[in-house]
PyMOL Python script that loads the backbone (N, CA, C, O; Angstrom):
from pymol import cmd

cmd.read_pdbstr("""\
ATOM      1  N   MET A   1      10.182  20.533   1.703  1.00  0.00           N
ATOM      2  CA  MET A   1      10.253  19.357   0.672  1.00  0.00           C
ATOM      3  C   MET A   1      11.157  19.616  -0.124  1.00  0.00           C
ATOM      4  O   MET A   1      11.630  20.742  -0.283  1.00  0.00           O
ATOM      5  N   THR A   2      11.456  18.733  -0.641  1.00  0.00           N
ATOM      6  CA  THR A   2      12.633  19.198  -1.984  1.00  0.00           C
ATOM      7  C   THR A   2      12.261  18.755  -2.981  1.00  0.00           C
ATOM      8  O   THR A   2      11.887  17.600  -3.183  1.00  0.00           O
ATOM      9  N   THR A   3      12.346  19.972  -4.011  1.00  0.00           N
ATOM     10  CA  THR A   3      12.063  19.521  -4.985  1.00  0.00           C
ATOM     11  C   THR A   3      12.946  18.161  -6.286  1.00  0.00           C
ATOM     12  O   THR A   3      12.544  17.136  -6.836  1.00  0.00           O
ATOM     13  N   GLU A   4      13.739  18.626  -6.282  1.00  0.00           N
ATOM     14  CA  GLU A   4      14.472  17.625  -7.095  1.00  0.00           C
ATOM     15  C   GLU A   4      15.140  16.404  -5.952  1.00  0.00           C
ATOM     16  O   GLU A   4      15.973  16.569  -5.061  1.00  0.00           O
ATOM     17  N   THR A   5      14.484  15.280  -6.337  1.00  0.00           N
ATOM     18  CA  THR A   5      15.110  14.611  -5.580  1.00  0.00           C
ATOM     19  C   THR A   5      15.156  13.060  -6.009  1.00  0.00           C
ATOM     20  O   THR A   5      14.123  12.746  -6.600  1.00  0.00           O
ATOM     21  N   SER A   6      16.373  11.667  -5.824  1.00  0.00           N
ATOM     22  CA  SER A   6      16.301  10.709  -6.113  1.00  0.00           C
ATOM     23  C   SER A   6      16.072  10.127  -5.342  1.00  0.00           C
ATOM     24  O   SER A   6      16.601  10.197  -4.232  1.00  0.00           O
ATOM     25  N   LEU A   7      14.828   9.025  -5.826  1.00  0.00           N
ATOM     26  CA  LEU A   7      14.557   8.196  -5.076  1.00  0.00           C
ATOM     27  C   LEU A   7      14.954   6.723  -5.572  1.00  0.00           C
ATOM     28  O   LEU A   7      14.555   6.391  -6.688  1.00  0.00           O
ATOM     29  N   THR A   8      15.507   6.063  -5.021  1.00  0.00           N
ATOM     30  CA  THR A   8      15.420   4.354  -5.831  1.00  0.00           C
ATOM     31  C   THR A   8      14.568   3.481  -5.966  1.00  0.00           C
ATOM     32  O   THR A   8      13.864   3.240  -4.986  1.00  0.00           O
ATOM     33  N   PRO A   9      14.338   2.668  -7.310  1.00  0.00           N
ATOM     34  CA  PRO A   9      13.392   2.234  -7.882  1.00  0.00           C
ATOM     35  C   PRO A   9      12.623   1.755  -6.691  1.00  0.00           C
ATOM     36  O   PRO A   9      11.484   2.139  -6.427  1.00  0.00           O
ATOM     37  N   SER A  10      13.320   0.882  -5.978  1.00  0.00           N
ATOM     38  CA  SER A  10      12.852   0.353  -4.552  1.00  0.00           C
ATOM     39  C   SER A  10      12.040   1.030  -3.466  1.00  0.00           C
ATOM     40  O   SER A  10      11.140   0.512  -2.805  1.00  0.00           O
ATOM     41  N   GLU A  11      12.510   2.296  -3.386  1.00  0.00           N
ATOM     42  CA  GLU A  11      11.995   3.148  -2.392  1.00  0.00           C
ATOM     43  C   GLU A  11      10.885   3.900  -3.649  1.00  0.00           C
ATOM     44  O   GLU A  11       9.948   4.382  -3.012  1.00  0.00           O
ATOM     45  N   ALA A  12      10.745   4.073  -4.681  1.00  0.00           N
ATOM     46  CA  ALA A  12       9.807   4.616  -5.160  1.00  0.00           C
ATOM     47  C   ALA A  12       8.373   3.622  -5.130  1.00  0.00           C
ATOM     48  O   ALA A  12       7.189   3.900  -4.939  1.00  0.00           O
ATOM     49  N   ARG A  13       9.069   2.378  -5.405  1.00  0.00           N
ATOM     50  CA  ARG A  13       8.040   1.511  -5.012  1.00  0.00           C
ATOM     51  C   ARG A  13       6.717   1.689  -3.887  1.00  0.00           C
ATOM     52  O   ARG A  13       5.503   1.885  -3.952  1.00  0.00           O
ATOM     53  N   VAL A  14       7.721   1.500  -2.870  1.00  0.00           N
ATOM     54  CA  VAL A  14       7.131   1.256  -1.586  1.00  0.00           C
ATOM     55  C   VAL A  14       5.741   2.345  -1.341  1.00  0.00           C
ATOM     56  O   VAL A  14       4.521   2.245  -1.212  1.00  0.00           O
ATOM     57  N   SER A  15       6.835   3.463  -1.373  1.00  0.00           N
ATOM     58  CA  SER A  15       6.444   4.713  -1.726  1.00  0.00           C
ATOM     59  C   SER A  15       5.048   4.987  -2.109  1.00  0.00           C
ATOM     60  O   SER A  15       4.179   5.580  -1.470  1.00  0.00           O
ATOM     61  N   ALA A  16       4.981   4.200  -3.789  1.00  0.00           N
ATOM     62  CA  ALA A  16       3.544   4.479  -4.224  1.00  0.00           C
ATOM     63  C   ALA A  16       2.891   3.389  -3.727  1.00  0.00           C
ATOM     64  O   ALA A  16       1.821   3.350  -4.334  1.00  0.00           O
ATOM     65  N   LEU A  17       2.955   2.374  -2.863  1.00  0.00           N
ATOM     66  CA  LEU A  17       2.256   2.017  -2.366  1.00  0.00           C
ATOM     67  C   LEU A  17       2.041   2.337  -1.334  1.00  0.00           C
ATOM     68  O   LEU A  17       0.862   2.006  -1.211  1.00  0.00           O
ATOM     69  N   LEU A  18       2.314   2.737  -0.502  1.00  0.00           N
ATOM     70  CA  LEU A  18       2.252   3.686   0.895  1.00  0.00           C
ATOM     71  C   LEU A  18       1.395   4.918   0.341  1.00  0.00           C
ATOM     72  O   LEU A  18       0.556   5.334   1.140  1.00  0.00           O
ATOM     73  N   LEU A  19       1.456   5.485  -0.728  1.00  0.00           N
ATOM     74  CA  LEU A  19       0.559   6.623  -1.294  1.00  0.00           C
ATOM     75  C   LEU A  19      -0.931   5.979  -1.375  1.00  0.00           C
ATOM     76  O   LEU A  19      -1.891   6.747  -1.311  1.00  0.00           O
ATOM     77  N   GLN A  20      -1.196   4.204  -1.554  1.00  0.00           N
ATOM     78  CA  GLN A  20      -2.669   4.081  -2.219  1.00  0.00           C
ATOM     79  C   GLN A  20      -3.157   3.597  -0.726  1.00  0.00           C
ATOM     80  O   GLN A  20      -4.271   3.075  -0.772  1.00  0.00           O
ATOM     81  N   GLY A  21      -2.553   3.653   0.640  1.00  0.00           N
ATOM     82  CA  GLY A  21      -2.769   3.752   1.791  1.00  0.00           C
ATOM     83  C   GLY A  21      -2.663   2.380   2.134  1.00  0.00           C
ATOM     84  O   GLY A  21      -3.408   1.899   2.989  1.00  0.00           O
ATOM     85  N   MET A  22      -2.001   1.859   1.680  1.00  0.00           N
ATOM     86  CA  MET A  22      -1.490   0.415   2.320  1.00  0.00           C
ATOM     87  C   MET A  22      -0.114   0.805   3.718  1.00  0.00           C
ATOM     88  O   MET A  22       0.766   1.661   3.814  1.00  0.00           O
ATOM     89  N   THR A  23      -0.515  -0.195   4.476  1.00  0.00           N
ATOM     90  CA  THR A  23       0.202  -0.601   5.700  1.00  0.00           C
ATOM     91  C   THR A  23       1.808  -0.949   5.534  1.00  0.00           C
ATOM     92  O   THR A  23       2.115  -1.568   4.514  1.00  0.00           O
ATOM     93  N   ASN A  24       2.681  -0.654   6.308  1.00  0.00           N
ATOM     94  CA  ASN A  24       4.032  -1.525   6.082  1.00  0.00           C
ATOM     95  C   ASN A  24       3.708  -2.680   5.672  1.00  0.00           C
ATOM     96  O   ASN A  24       3.846  -3.038   4.503  1.00  0.00           O
ATOM     97  N   ARG A  25       3.111  -3.585   6.847  1.00  0.00           N
ATOM     98  CA  ARG A  25       2.886  -4.652   6.375  1.00  0.00           C
ATOM     99  C   ARG A  25       2.102  -5.682   4.885  1.00  0.00           C
ATOM    100  O   ARG A  25       2.002  -6.830   4.450  1.00  0.00           O
ATOM    101  N   ALA A  26       1.768  -4.468   4.649  1.00  0.00           N
ATOM    102  CA  ALA A  26       0.674  -5.098   3.437  1.00  0.00           C
ATOM    103  C   ALA A  26       1.568  -4.455   2.118  1.00  0.00           C
ATOM    104  O   ALA A  26       1.178  -4.671   0.971  1.00  0.00           O
ATOM    105  N   ILE A  27       2.636  -3.754   2.352  1.00  0.00           N
ATOM    106  CA  ILE A  27       3.173  -3.895   1.280  1.00  0.00           C
ATOM    107  C   ILE A  27       4.514  -4.417   1.203  1.00  0.00           C
ATOM    108  O   ILE A  27       5.307  -4.272   0.273  1.00  0.00           O
ATOM    109  N   ALA A  28       4.717  -5.190   2.547  1.00  0.00           N
ATOM    110  CA  ALA A  28       5.949  -5.975   2.484  1.00  0.00           C
ATOM    111  C   ALA A  28       5.594  -7.350   2.046  1.00  0.00           C
ATOM    112  O   ALA A  28       6.341  -8.077   1.392  1.00  0.00           O
ATOM    113  N   ASP A  29       3.917  -7.774   2.617  1.00  0.00           N
ATOM    114  CA  ASP A  29       3.429  -8.873   1.789  1.00  0.00           C
ATOM    115  C   ASP A  29       2.739  -8.677   0.332  1.00  0.00           C
ATOM    116  O   ASP A  29       1.908  -9.469  -0.112  1.00  0.00           O
ATOM    117  N   ARG A  30       3.292  -7.264  -0.506  1.00  0.00           N
ATOM    118  CA  ARG A  30       2.794  -7.426  -1.753  1.00  0.00           C
ATOM    119  C   ARG A  30       3.968  -7.433  -2.857  1.00  0.00           C
ATOM    120  O   ARG A  30       3.967  -7.731  -4.051  1.00  0.00           O
ATOM    121  N   LEU A  31       5.243  -6.860  -1.734  1.00  0.00           N
ATOM    122  CA  LEU A  31       6.283  -7.091  -2.655  1.00  0.00           C
ATOM    123  C   LEU A  31       7.469  -8.117  -2.080  1.00  0.00           C
ATOM    124  O   LEU A  31       8.647  -8.064  -2.434  1.00  0.00           O
ATOM    125  N   VAL A  32       7.035  -8.847  -1.335  1.00  0.00           N
ATOM    126  CA  VAL A  32       7.853 -10.191  -0.872  1.00  0.00           C
ATOM    127  C   VAL A  32       8.906  -9.578   0.119  1.00  0.00           C
ATOM    128  O   VAL A  32       9.924 -10.261   0.010  1.00  0.00           O
ATOM    129  N   LEU A  33       9.082  -8.612   1.008  1.00  0.00           N
ATOM    130  CA  LEU A  33       9.708  -8.056   1.533  1.00  0.00           C
ATOM    131  C   LEU A  33       9.589  -8.414   3.034  1.00  0.00           C
ATOM    132  O   LEU A  33       8.632  -8.964   3.579  1.00  0.00           O
ATOM    133  N   SER A  34      10.796  -7.980   3.622  1.00  0.00           N
ATOM    134  CA  SER A  34      10.539  -8.107   5.365  1.00  0.00           C
ATOM    135  C   SER A  34       9.826  -6.732   5.428  1.00  0.00           C
ATOM    136  O   SER A  34       9.674  -5.847   4.585  1.00  0.00           O
ATOM    137  N   LEU A  35       9.349  -6.895   7.037  1.00  0.00           N
ATOM    138  CA  LEU A  35       8.559  -5.336   7.392  1.00  0.00           C
ATOM    139  C   LEU A  35       9.984  -4.511   7.348  1.00  0.00           C
ATOM    140  O   LEU A  35      10.271  -3.538   6.651  1.00  0.00           O
ATOM    141  N   ARG A  36      10.579  -5.034   8.070  1.00  0.00           N
ATOM    142  CA  ARG A  36      12.114  -3.836   8.487  1.00  0.00           C
ATOM    143  C   ARG A  36      12.446  -3.510   6.742  1.00  0.00           C
ATOM    144  O   ARG A  36      12.706  -2.381   6.324  1.00  0.00           O
ATOM    145  N   THR A  37      12.406  -4.165   6.283  1.00  0.00           N
ATOM    146  CA  THR A  37      13.464  -3.609   4.450  1.00  0.00           C
ATOM    147  C   THR A  37      11.932  -2.424   4.256  1.00  0.00           C
ATOM    148  O   THR A  37      12.296  -1.263   4.068  1.00  0.00           O
ATOM    149  N   VAL A  38      10.533  -2.596   4.281  1.00  0.00           N
ATOM    150  CA  VAL A  38       9.916  -2.136   3.878  1.00  0.00           C
ATOM    151  C   VAL A  38       9.816  -0.217   5.245  1.00  0.00           C
ATOM    152  O   VAL A  38       9.679   0.963   4.925  1.00  0.00           O
ATOM    153  N   GLU A  39       9.943  -0.767   6.389  1.00  0.00           N
ATOM    154  CA  GLU A  39      10.733   0.786   7.000  1.00  0.00           C
ATOM    155  C   GLU A  39      11.403   1.224   6.841  1.00  0.00           C
ATOM    156  O   GLU A  39      11.391   2.438   7.046  1.00  0.00           O
ATOM    157  N   CYS A  40      12.590   0.545   6.318  1.00  0.00           N
ATOM    158  CA  CYS A  40      13.961   1.017   5.681  1.00  0.00           C
ATOM    159  C   CYS A  40      13.908   1.735   4.523  1.00  0.00           C
ATOM    160  O   CYS A  40      14.803   2.541   4.269  1.00  0.00           O
ATOM    161  N   HIS A  41      12.773   1.518   3.608  1.00  0.00           N
ATOM    162  CA  HIS A  41      12.567   2.358   2.448  1.00  0.00           C
ATOM    163  C   HIS A  41      11.754   2.999   2.626  1.00  0.00           C
ATOM    164  O   HIS A  41      11.307   3.246   1.506  1.00  0.00           O
ATOM    165  N   ILE A  42      11.249   3.441   3.258  1.00  0.00           N
ATOM    166  CA  ILE A  42      10.109   4.286   3.992  1.00  0.00           C
ATOM    167  C   ILE A  42      10.996   5.705   5.364  1.00  0.00           C
ATOM    168  O   ILE A  42      10.814   6.902   5.584  1.00  0.00           O
ATOM    169  N   SER A  43      11.811   4.756   5.865  1.00  0.00           N
ATOM    170  CA  SER A  43      12.886   6.028   6.264  1.00  0.00           C
ATOM    171  C   SER A  43      13.768   6.878   5.641  1.00  0.00           C
ATOM    172  O   SER A  43      14.081   8.021   5.972  1.00  0.00           O
ATOM    173  N   ARG A  44      14.277   5.974   4.367  1.00  0.00           N
ATOM    174  CA  ARG A  44      15.271   6.532   3.561  1.00  0.00           C
ATOM    175  C   ARG A  44      14.364   8.038   2.687  1.00  0.00           C
ATOM    176  O   ARG A  44      14.745   9.208   2.715  1.00  0.00           O
ATOM    177  N   ALA A  45      13.077   7.467   1.956  1.00  0.00           N
ATOM    178  CA  ALA A  45      12.474   8.271   0.828  1.00  0.00           C
ATOM    179  C   ALA A  45      12.023   9.196   2.216  1.00  0.00           C
ATOM    180  O   ALA A  45      12.518  10.317   2.097  1.00  0.00           O
ATOM    181  N   LEU A  46      11.289   9.075   3.404  1.00  0.00           N
ATOM    182  CA  LEU A  46      11.232  10.258   4.342  1.00  0.00           C
ATOM    183  C   LEU A  46      12.612  11.249   4.124  1.00  0.00           C
ATOM    184  O   LEU A  46      12.493  12.413   3.742  1.00  0.00           O
ATOM    185  N   SER A  47      13.495  10.830   4.320  1.00  0.00           N
ATOM    186  CA  SER A  47      14.386  11.461   4.883  1.00  0.00           C
ATOM    187  C   SER A  47      15.040  12.404   3.348  1.00  0.00           C
ATOM    188  O   SER A  47      15.323  13.597   3.230  1.00  0.00           O
ATOM    189  N   LYS A  48      15.094  11.406   2.470  1.00  0.00           N
ATOM    190  CA  LYS A  48      15.532  12.255   1.293  1.00  0.00           C
ATOM    191  C   LYS A  48      14.505  13.262   0.125  1.00  0.00           C
ATOM    192  O   LYS A  48      14.656  13.911  -0.910  1.00  0.00           O
ATOM    193  N   THR A  49      13.586  12.936   0.938  1.00  0.00           N
ATOM    194  CA  THR A  49      12.718  13.982   0.357  1.00  0.00           C
ATOM    195  C   THR A  49      12.111  15.542   1.300  1.00  0.00           C
ATOM    196  O   THR A  49      11.534  16.559   0.918  1.00  0.00           O
ATOM    197  N   GLY A  50      12.618  15.044   2.718  1.00  0.00           N
ATOM    198  CA  GLY A  50      12.597  15.873   3.357  1.00  0.00           C
ATOM    199  C   GLY A  50      11.094  15.824   4.331  1.00  0.00           C
ATOM    200  O   GLY A  50      10.799  16.553   5.278  1.00  0.00           O
ATOM    201  N   CYS A  51      10.401  14.838   3.796  1.00  0.00           N
ATOM    202  CA  CYS A  51       8.828  14.789   4.866  1.00  0.00           C
ATOM    203  C   CYS A  51       9.264  14.084   5.857  1.00  0.00           C
ATOM    204  O   CYS A  51      10.185  13.286   6.027  1.00  0.00           O
ATOM    205  N   SER A  52       8.400  14.542   6.504  1.00  0.00           N
ATOM    206  CA  SER A  52       8.272  14.188   8.295  1.00  0.00           C
ATOM    207  C   SER A  52       7.571  12.753   8.167  1.00  0.00           C
ATOM    208  O   SER A  52       8.122  11.666   8.340  1.00  0.00           O
ATOM    209  N   THR A  53       6.303  12.978   7.844  1.00  0.00           N
ATOM    210  CA  THR A  53       5.178  12.120   7.836  1.00  0.00           C
ATOM    211  C   THR A  53       4.977  11.186   6.667  1.00  0.00           C
ATOM    212  O   THR A  53       5.571  11.222   5.589  1.00  0.00           O
ATOM    213  N   ARG A  54       4.090  10.388   7.039  1.00  0.00           N
ATOM    214  CA  ARG A  54       3.791   9.135   5.760  1.00  0.00           C
ATOM    215  C   ARG A  54       2.843  10.376   5.100  1.00  0.00           C
ATOM    216  O   ARG A  54       3.258  10.616   3.966  1.00  0.00           O
ATOM    217  N   LEU A  55       1.829  11.135   5.425  1.00  0.00           N
ATOM    218  CA  LEU A  55       0.953  11.602   4.489  1.00  0.00           C
ATOM    219  C   LEU A  55       1.925  12.748   3.582  1.00  0.00           C
ATOM    220  O   LEU A  55       1.737  12.984   2.389  1.00  0.00           O
ATOM    221  N   GLU A  56       2.890  13.329   4.352  1.00  0.00           N
ATOM    222  CA  GLU A  56       3.333  14.082   3.937  1.00  0.00           C
ATOM    223  C   GLU A  56       4.009  13.764   2.610  1.00  0.00           C
ATOM    224  O   GLU A  56       3.880  14.441   1.590  1.00  0.00           O
ATOM    225  N   LEU A  57       4.935  12.373   2.763  1.00  0.00           N
ATOM    226  CA  LEU A  57       5.098  11.739   1.539  1.00  0.00           C
ATOM    227  C   LEU A  57       4.274  11.443   0.814  1.00  0.00           C
ATOM    228  O   LEU A  57       4.433  11.729  -0.372  1.00  0.00           O
ATOM    229  N   ALA A  58       3.319  10.897   1.152  1.00  0.00           N
ATOM    230  CA  ALA A  58       1.954  10.536   0.092  1.00  0.00           C
ATOM    231  C   ALA A  58       2.532  11.683  -0.713  1.00  0.00           C
ATOM    232  O   ALA A  58       3.444  11.563  -1.531  1.00  0.00           O
ATOM    233  N   LEU A  59       1.985  12.667  -0.436  1.00  0.00           N
ATOM    234  CA  LEU A  59       1.237  13.759  -1.267  1.00  0.00           C
ATOM    235  C   LEU A  59       2.539  14.306  -2.127  1.00  0.00           C
ATOM    236  O   LEU A  59       2.381  14.822  -3.234  1.00  0.00           O
ATOM    237  N   TRP A  60       3.751  14.158  -1.559  1.00  0.00           N
ATOM    238  CA  TRP A  60       4.968  14.555  -2.267  1.00  0.00           C
ATOM    239  C   TRP A  60       5.150  13.385  -3.702  1.00  0.00           C
ATOM    240  O   TRP A  60       5.385  13.724  -4.862  1.00  0.00           O
ATOM    241  N   MET A  61       5.000  12.280  -3.300  1.00  0.00           N
ATOM    242  CA  MET A  61       4.348  11.092  -4.568  1.00  0.00           C
ATOM    243  C   MET A  61       3.267  11.567  -4.818  1.00  0.00           C
ATOM    244  O   MET A  61       2.845  10.655  -5.528  1.00  0.00           O
ATOM    245  N   MET A  62       2.310  12.439  -4.788  1.00  0.00           N
ATOM    246  CA  MET A  62       1.612  12.663  -5.851  1.00  0.00           C
ATOM    247  C   MET A  62       1.816  13.707  -7.140  1.00  0.00           C
ATOM    248  O   MET A  62       1.370  13.726  -8.287  1.00  0.00           O
ATOM    249  N   ASP A  63       2.552  14.411  -6.512  1.00  0.00           N
ATOM    250  CA  ASP A  63       3.420  15.365  -7.535  1.00  0.00           C
ATOM    251  C   ASP A  63       4.471  14.768  -8.240  1.00  0.00           C
ATOM    252  O   ASP A  63       5.124  15.468  -9.014  1.00  0.00           O
ATOM    253  N   ARG A  64       4.740  13.564  -8.091  1.00  0.00           N
ATOM    254  CA  ARG A  64       5.640  12.992  -8.787  1.00  0.00           C
ATOM    255  C   ARG A  64       5.456  12.053  -9.910  1.00  0.00           C
ATOM    256  O   ARG A  64       4.266  11.739  -9.886  1.00  0.00           O
ATOM    257  N   PRO A  65       6.161  11.343 -11.061  1.00  0.00           N
ATOM    258  CA  PRO A  65       5.022  10.341 -11.665  1.00  0.00           C
ATOM    259  C   PRO A  65       6.113   9.057 -11.159  1.00  0.00           C
ATOM    260  O   PRO A  65       6.165   8.092 -11.922  1.00  0.00           O
ATOM    261  N   PHE A  66       6.627   9.033 -10.415  1.00  0.00           N
ATOM    262  CA  PHE A  66       6.844   7.801  -9.801  1.00  0.00           C
ATOM    263  C   PHE A  66       5.553   6.358  -9.734  1.00  0.00           C
ATOM    264  O   PHE A  66       5.576   5.187 -10.115  1.00  0.00           O
ATOM    265  N   HIS A  67       4.741   7.050  -9.182  1.00  0.00           N
ATOM    266  CA  HIS A  67       3.351   6.650  -8.697  1.00  0.00           C
ATOM    267  C   HIS A  67       2.379   6.049  -9.744  1.00  0.00           C
ATOM    268  O   HIS A  67       1.336   5.470  -9.443  1.00  0.00           O
ATOM    269  N   ARG A  68       2.882   6.270 -11.149  1.00  0.00           N
ATOM    270  CA  ARG A  68       2.286   6.430 -12.128  1.00  0.00           C
ATOM    271  C   ARG A  68       2.349   4.948 -13.091  1.00  0.00           C
ATOM    272  O   ARG A  68       1.777   4.895 -14.180  1.00  0.00           O
TER     273      ARG A  68
END
""", "prot")
cmd.dss("prot")
cmd.show_as("cartoon", "prot")
cmd.util.cbc("prot")
cmd.orient("prot")
């Protein structure tokens, strides 16, 4: 996983909710976004961080101030 990565504010918000264990649908409902938009944010966050799973992304987020 990459150590220095810049997530957009939207990618960080979606990833922080993912860290809380929310489903894509729940994140979409909470942020009033389409399901496809949430999927795109997660996909881009996975790519930028070098993570291959939602779990890896959640662990990556735990070490960052994004979710605080």
